[in-house]
C-alpha positions as CSV (number, residue, x, y, z in Angstrom):
1,M,258.5,23.1,279.4
2,I,259.0,27.0,279.2
3,F,256.6,27.9,281.1
4,R,257.3,25.9,284.4
5,D,260.6,28.3,284.4
6,H,258.3,31.3,285.2
7,V,256.1,29.8,287.5
8,P,257.1,30.9,291.0
9,Q,258.3,28.6,293.4
10,P,256.4,28.4,296.7
11,R,258.7,29.6,299.6
12,R,260.4,27.1,303.1
13,H,260.3,28.8,306.4
14,A,263.1,27.7,308.1
15,G,262.4,24.9,310.7
16,S,258.7,24.8,309.8
17,G,259.1,20.5,309.2
18,G,258.7,21.1,305.4
19,E,255.5,23.0,305.4
20,Q,255.2,25.4,302.7
21,A,254.1,29.0,303.1
22,V,253.2,30.9,299.5
23,S,252.8,34.6,299.9
24,T,249.6,35.7,298.1
25,R,249.2,39.6,299.3
26,K,250.5,41.4,296.1
27,R,247.9,43.9,296.1
28,P,243.9,44.3,297.6
29,L,241.3,43.3,296.4
30,S,239.2,45.9,295.5
31,K,235.6,46.6,296.2
32,E,234.9,46.0,292.7
33,E,236.5,43.2,292.5
34,I,235.1,42.0,295.7
35,A,231.2,42.7,294.3
36,R,231.5,41.8,290.6
37,P,231.1,38.1,291.5
38,F,227.6,38.7,292.9
39,S,226.5,41.4,290.8
40,G,225.1,40.7,286.8
41,A,223.0,38.5,285.2
42,T,225.8,35.9,285.6
43,G,226.4,36.3,289.0
44,F,226.5,33.8,292.0
45,P,222.7,34.7,293.9
46,C,223.8,35.0,297.5
47,P,222.1,37.8,300.1
48,V,224.4,40.3,301.3
49,I,224.0,39.7,304.7
50,V,224.9,35.5,305.5
51,S,224.8,33.6,308.2
52,P,227.9,31.4,309.7
53,V,226.2,28.3,307.3
54,Q,226.0,30.6,304.1
55,L,229.5,32.1,304.0
56,A,230.9,29.0,305.1
57,S,229.4,27.2,302.2
58,L,230.6,30.2,300.0
59,L,234.5,30.0,301.2
60,G,234.4,26.4,300.7
61,L,234.5,25.9,304.7
62,S,233.5,24.1,307.4
63,V,230.8,26.1,310.1
64,K,233.0,25.4,312.3
65,T,236.0,27.7,311.3
66,V,233.8,30.2,310.6
67,Y,232.8,30.1,314.0
68,E,236.2,29.8,315.3
69,W,237.1,32.7,312.8
70,I,234.3,34.7,315.0
71,A,235.6,33.5,318.6
72,K,238.9,35.1,318.1
73,G,238.4,38.3,316.2
74,R,239.3,37.4,313.1
75,L,235.8,39.0,311.7
76,D,235.0,41.9,313.9
77,G,233.7,44.5,312.1
78,A,232.1,42.2,309.3
79,F,229.3,40.4,311.9
80,R,226.7,41.1,314.5
81,K,224.7,39.0,316.9
82,R,221.4,39.3,317.3
83,G,220.2,37.2,320.0
84,K,221.1,33.8,318.9
85,H,221.8,34.9,315.2
86,V,224.9,35.9,313.9
87,L,224.5,38.5,310.9
88,I,227.4,39.3,308.7
89,W,228.3,41.2,305.8
90,R,229.3,39.0,303.0
91,D,231.8,41.7,301.4
92,R,233.0,43.0,304.9
93,A,233.8,39.6,305.1
94,I,235.9,38.8,302.4
95,D,237.2,42.0,302.9
96,L,238.8,41.0,305.6
97,L,239.7,37.6,304.5
98,F,241.8,38.4,301.4
99,N,243.0,42.3,303.0
100,G,243.2,42.1,306.2
101,K,246.6,41.3,308.5
102,E,247.7,38.3,308.7
103,W,246.9,35.9,311.3
104,I,249.1,34.1,313.7
105,N,248.3,30.4,313.8
106,D,247.4,29.8,317.2
107,G,246.8,26.4,317.4
């Protein structure tokens, strides 16, 4: 197939045990690109302020992962704890996940 010749292949890191690492940071997402899936008549119905359960559902991850990210500071600036409740600003969290600094795999 001709198309296959134009698809970039994932890079392998030396000594990574064969795991593939793909750089996906071509350019940061704009605020408009982040908001677009949730706006307009065809937008995904999701509140601007979400719970960890809602964010996990939106991202297709486990709730435990969202709480781990909060504990590790990966969502700093995107959430606020009020009593036993965690309130997450949806667009800020998405911005941090897609445009934030790279994470070091700390286990």
